[in-house]
C-alpha positions as CSV (number, residue, x, y, z in Angstrom):
1,M,0.0,0.0,0.0
2,G,1.3,3.4,-0.9
3,I,0.9,6.8,0.8
4,G,-2.0,7.8,-1.4
5,A,-4.1,4.7,-0.5
6,A,-3.3,5.1,3.2
7,T,-4.3,8.8,3.1
8,S,-7.5,8.1,1.3
9,R,-8.6,5.5,3.9
10,I,-7.7,7.7,6.9
11,L,-9.4,10.8,5.5
12,A,-12.5,8.8,4.6
13,R,-12.6,7.2,8.1
14,E,-12.5,10.7,9.6
15,G,-15.5,11.8,7.6
16,A,-14.1,13.2,4.4
17,R,-15.8,12.6,1.1
18,V,-12.8,11.4,-1.0
19,V,-12.0,11.6,-4.7
20,I,-9.3,9.2,-5.7
21,A,-7.6,10.4,-8.8
22,D,-4.9,8.2,-10.4
23,I,-3.7,7.1,-13.8
24,D,-4.0,3.4,-12.6
25,T,-7.7,2.7,-13.1
26,M,-7.7,-0.8,-11.7
27,S,-6.1,0.1,-8.4
28,G,-8.1,3.3,-8.0
29,E,-11.4,1.6,-8.6
30,E,-10.5,-1.2,-6.1
31,L,-9.5,1.3,-3.4
32,S,-12.7,3.4,-3.8
33,R,-14.8,0.2,-3.6
34,Q,-13.0,-0.9,-0.4
35,I,-13.6,2.5,1.2
36,R,-17.3,2.4,0.2
37,N,-17.6,-1.1,1.6
38,H,-16.6,0.3,5.0
39,G,-19.5,2.8,4.9
40,H,-17.5,5.8,3.8
41,H,-17.7,8.1,0.7
42,A,-15.3,7.7,-2.2
43,I,-15.3,7.9,-6.0
44,F,-12.5,7.2,-8.5
45,I,-11.6,9.4,-11.4
46,R,-8.9,8.5,-13.9
47,H,-6.4,11.4,-14.0
48,D,-3.1,12.3,-15.5
49,V,-1.5,14.9,-13.2
50,A,0.9,16.1,-16.0
51,L,-2.0,17.3,-18.2
52,E,-3.8,20.6,-17.4
53,E,-7.0,19.6,-19.1
54,S,-7.1,16.5,-16.9
55,W,-6.9,18.7,-13.8
56,H,-9.9,20.8,-15.0
57,L,-12.0,17.7,-15.7
58,T,-11.1,16.0,-12.4
59,I,-11.8,19.0,-10.2
60,S,-15.0,19.9,-12.1
61,R,-16.3,16.4,-11.5
62,A,-15.3,16.4,-7.8
63,V,-17.1,19.7,-7.3
64,A,-20.2,18.4,-9.1
65,E,-20.2,15.3,-7.0
66,Y,-19.6,16.8,-3.6
67,G,-20.5,20.5,-3.9
68,G,-17.0,21.9,-3.6
69,L,-13.4,21.3,-2.8
70,D,-11.9,21.8,0.6
71,V,-8.7,19.7,0.6
72,L,-6.2,18.7,-2.1
73,V,-3.4,16.3,-1.6
74,N,-0.8,16.3,-4.4
75,N,0.7,12.9,-3.8
76,A,1.5,11.6,-7.3
77,G,5.2,11.1,-8.0
78,I,7.8,9.0,-9.8
79,G,11.3,8.2,-8.7
80,F,12.7,7.0,-12.0
81,P,14.6,7.2,-14.2
82,N,17.5,8.0,-11.9
83,G,20.9,9.6,-12.8
84,S,23.4,12.2,-11.8
85,V,23.4,15.6,-13.4
86,E,26.0,14.3,-15.9
87,D,24.1,11.0,-16.7
88,Q,20.5,12.1,-16.8
89,T,19.2,13.0,-20.3
90,L,16.9,16.0,-20.9
91,E,14.1,13.6,-21.8
92,Q,14.5,11.8,-18.5
93,W,14.6,15.1,-16.6
94,R,11.4,16.3,-18.3
95,S,9.7,13.0,-17.6
96,V,10.3,13.3,-13.9
97,M,9.5,17.0,-13.7
98,S,6.2,16.6,-15.6
99,V,4.8,14.5,-12.8
100,N,6.6,15.6,-9.7
101,L,6.7,19.3,-10.2
102,D,4.4,20.3,-13.1
103,G,1.7,18.1,-11.7
104,V,1.9,19.8,-8.3
105,F,1.9,23.3,-9.9
106,L,-1.2,22.4,-12.0
107,G,-3.0,20.9,-9.1
108,T,-2.3,23.7,-6.7
109,K,-3.4,26.3,-9.3
110,A,-6.6,24.4,-10.1
111,A,-7.4,23.8,-6.4
112,I,-7.0,27.5,-5.5
113,A,-9.5,28.4,-8.2
114,A,-12.0,25.8,-7.0
115,M,-11.6,26.7,-3.3
116,R,-12.0,30.4,-3.9
117,K,-15.5,29.8,-5.4
118,T,-16.8,28.2,-2.1
119,G,-15.6,31.0,0.1
120,R,-14.7,28.5,2.8
121,G,-11.0,28.5,2.1
122,G,-9.2,25.2,2.1
123,S,-6.0,23.2,2.6
124,I,-3.5,22.1,-0.1
125,I,-0.9,19.5,1.0
126,N,1.9,18.8,-1.4
127,V,3.9,15.6,-0.8
128,S,7.6,16.3,-1.4
129,S,10.5,14.2,0.1
130,I,13.3,14.5,2.6
131,L,15.4,14.6,-0.6
132,G,13.8,17.8,-1.4
133,I,15.8,19.3,1.5
134,V,19.1,17.4,1.6
135,G,19.7,16.4,-2.1
136,S,21.3,13.3,-3.5
137,P,24.2,12.9,-6.0
138,A,22.5,10.1,-8.0
139,T,19.0,11.4,-8.4
140,A,19.3,14.9,-10.0
141,A,15.8,15.2,-11.5
142,Y,14.1,13.7,-8.5
143,V,15.7,15.9,-5.9
144,A,15.3,19.0,-8.1
145,S,11.6,18.2,-8.5
146,K,11.0,17.6,-4.8
147,G,13.0,20.7,-3.8
148,G,10.8,22.6,-6.3
149,V,7.6,21.3,-4.6
150,R,8.9,22.6,-1.3
151,L,9.5,26.1,-2.5
152,L,6.4,26.2,-4.7
153,S,4.3,25.4,-1.6
154,K,5.8,28.3,0.3
155,S,5.2,30.6,-2.7
156,A,1.6,29.5,-3.0
157,A,1.1,29.8,0.8
158,L,2.3,33.4,0.8
159,H,0.2,34.3,-2.2
160,C,-3.0,32.9,-0.7
161,A,-2.3,34.4,2.7
162,K,-1.6,37.9,1.3
163,S,-4.6,37.6,-1.0
164,G,-7.0,36.8,1.9
165,Y,-8.1,33.5,0.4
166,A,-8.0,31.5,3.7
167,I,-6.3,28.8,1.7
168,R,-3.4,27.1,3.4
169,V,-0.5,25.4,1.5
170,N,2.0,23.1,3.1
171,S,4.5,20.4,2.1
172,I,5.2,17.0,3.7
173,H,8.6,15.5,3.5
174,P,8.7,11.7,4.0
175,G,11.8,9.7,4.7
176,W,12.1,6.1,3.9
177,I,8.6,4.7,3.9
178,E,7.5,1.1,3.2
179,T,5.9,1.6,-0.2
180,P,6.3,0.0,-3.7
181,L,8.4,3.0,-4.8
182,M,10.7,2.6,-1.8
183,D,11.2,-1.1,-2.6
184,K,12.1,-0.2,-6.2
185,S,14.5,2.4,-5.0
186,V,16.3,-0.1,-2.7
187,R,16.6,-2.6,-5.5
188,A,18.0,0.1,-7.9
189,R,21.0,0.5,-5.5
190,G,22.2,-2.9,-6.5
191,G,23.7,-5.6,-4.3
192,D,21.7,-7.5,-1.7
193,P,18.4,-5.8,-1.1
194,Q,18.2,-7.0,2.5
195,A,21.7,-5.6,3.2
196,Q,20.6,-2.3,1.6
197,R,17.5,-2.2,3.8
198,A,19.6,-2.9,6.9
199,T,21.9,0.0,6.0
200,I,19.0,2.4,5.7
201,V,17.4,1.3,9.0
202,A,20.8,1.8,10.7
203,Q,20.8,5.4,9.5
204,T,17.4,6.1,10.9
205,P,17.5,6.9,14.7
206,L,14.0,5.4,15.3
207,G,15.4,2.1,13.9
208,R,12.7,1.3,11.4
209,F,11.1,2.2,8.1
210,G,8.1,4.5,8.2
211,E,4.7,3.2,7.3
212,P,2.3,4.9,4.9
213,D,0.0,5.6,7.8
214,D,2.7,7.7,9.4
215,I,2.5,10.1,6.5
216,A,-1.3,9.9,6.2
217,Y,-1.7,11.1,9.8
218,G,0.5,14.1,8.9
219,V,-1.8,14.8,6.0
220,L,-4.8,14.5,8.3
221,Y,-3.4,17.1,10.6
222,L,-2.7,19.6,7.8
223,A,-6.1,19.0,6.3
224,S,-7.9,19.6,9.6
225,D,-9.0,22.7,11.4
226,E,-6.4,21.9,14.1
227,S,-3.8,23.2,11.7
228,R,-5.7,26.4,10.9
229,F,-2.7,28.6,11.7
230,V,-0.2,26.4,9.8
231,T,0.7,27.5,6.3
232,G,3.9,27.7,4.2
233,T,5.6,25.2,6.4
234,E,7.3,21.8,5.8
235,L,6.4,18.8,7.9
236,V,9.3,16.4,7.9
237,I,8.3,12.8,8.8
238,D,11.4,10.7,8.6
239,G,12.2,9.1,11.9
240,A,14.8,11.8,12.6
241,T,16.9,10.8,9.6
242,W,17.5,14.5,8.6
243,P,18.6,15.7,12.0
244,N,20.8,12.6,12.3
245,K,22.5,13.4,9.1
246,N,23.2,16.9,10.3
247,A,24.7,15.6,13.6
248,L,26.8,12.9,11.9
249,F,28.2,15.5,9.5
250,L,29.2,17.7,12.4
251,L,30.6,14.8,14.2
252,Q,32.8,14.0,11.2
253,Q,33.9,17.7,11.2
254,Q,34.7,17.4,14.9
255,R,36.9,14.4,14.4
256,R,38.8,16.0,11.6
257,F,39.3,19.3,13.4
258,L,40.4,17.7,16.7
259,A,42.8,15.4,14.8
260,Q,44.3,18.5,13.2
261,D,44.6,20.2,16.6
262,W,46.5,17.3,18.1
263,K,48.8,17.0,15.1
264,K,49.7,20.7,15.3
265,A,50.1,20.5,19.1
266,F,52.5,17.5,19.0
267,R,54.5,19.0,16.2
268,R,55.0,22.1,18.2
269,L,55.9,20.2,21.4
270,C,58.5,18.3,19.5
271,Q,60.0,21.4,18.0
272,E,60.1,23.3,21.4
273,P,61.2,20.8,24.1
274,R,61.7,23.4,26.8
275,Q,58.2,24.6,26.5
276,R,56.6,21.2,26.7
277,H,54.9,21.4,30.0
278,F,53.5,24.9,29.4
279,D,52.4,24.1,25.9
280,A,50.8,20.8,26.9
281,Q,48.6,22.5,29.4
282,R,47.6,25.3,27.0
283,V,46.9,22.9,24.1
284,F,44.8,20.6,26.4
285,Q,42.7,23.6,27.5
286,N,42.2,24.8,24.0
287,F,41.4,21.3,22.8
288,N,38.7,20.8,25.5
289,A,37.2,24.2,24.7
290,R,37.0,23.4,21.0
291,R,35.6,20.0,21.7
292,R,32.8,21.4,23.9
293,S,32.0,24.1,21.2
294,L,31.7,21.6,18.4
295,A,29.6,19.2,20.6
296,E,27.2,22.0,21.5
297,R,26.9,23.0,17.8
298,A,26.2,19.4,16.8
299,H,23.6,19.1,19.5
300,A,21.9,22.3,18.4
301,E,22.0,21.4,14.7
302,A,20.6,18.0,15.5
303,H,17.5,19.7,16.9
304,C,18.2,18.5,20.5
305,I,18.8,14.8,19.6
306,S,21.2,13.4,22.1
307,F,24.2,11.4,21.0
308,P,25.8,9.6,24.1
309,G,29.6,9.8,24.1
310,L,29.7,12.6,21.6
311,L,32.2,14.5,23.7
312,F,34.5,11.6,24.1
313,H,34.2,9.8,20.8
314,R,37.2,7.6,19.8
315,D,37.9,5.9,16.5
C-alpha cells in the first residue's frame, strides 16, 4: 500500500468525502470500492497529473459530485529514471518534472480556483520528500523536482495568505517509507536488497522504516482545522533521519578538526622541548574548549537529539 491509499482510507474514516484520482484505473477503482464497503464516501476518477485539461475535468467532477473542494493532496510522484546531473538526459529530466513538479503546480493552481469559489478557504498538501531538502548525487531530477515542490508550496502559501483567500498550503517530506516506490529504490541501488535495507534502517534513529499511515496522519493534521494557523511550512516525517545526518556531518567535522589540533600540538611540542609542560597544558585547555564548542553545535544542529559519548568519541 502506498501513501495515497493510506491517506484516502484515513481521511474517509475521519468523515471526508474522498475523490481518488490516479492514472492506474484498476487500483483506483478497487480502493474506492473498499472505502465504500466500510461505509464511507469515495469515488474514483482516472487522472493524469501532467495534463492541465485532466486537472480541470477532475476537479470539475469532484465539485459536481460533492459540492465543492476543501482539501487537495498532491501525492502523485515518480522516482525513476535516476541519474546524476551528468548522466541524466533531458528527456528523463522532463519526464520526472512533468509528474513531480508540473503536476503539483497544475494541481495547486486548479485547487486554488475551486476553493475560492466556495468562500470556505481550504488546505493544499503537497507531498515532497526528505530529498527535497538534503539532495542526493545520483537522483538529479528527482531531488530537483521535490525541492521545487517545497518552495512552490511556500510561494503559493504566501500568495494565498496575502490575497486573503484563507487557503493554506504546506508540504510534507517523508523519509524512507515502506511503499512499492521505496522497494524499487532499494533494488535500484544494486547488491543484496536486505543488506541495503539494513543500512537504511541503521541510519534512521528510530530504527525502522516508516509506514504509509505515518505520512497519512500528517496529511490528516494539515487537512484539519487543528492546523488552521499552519501554512507555508514543511512537515518532515522521517524518523529523525535528517537531524541525524546533520549531527553525523558535524561529528565528522569534529573528528577532523580535533585530529588537526592534536597533530599541530604534538608537532609544536617536538619542536620546542623546553616549553613542553606549558604548551601541553595550554593545548589541552584549547582542545577541550573546542571539543565542547563543536559538541554544542552538533547538539543544536541535530535539533536536540542526544548522542551519548559525543564529547569523548574515539575511533
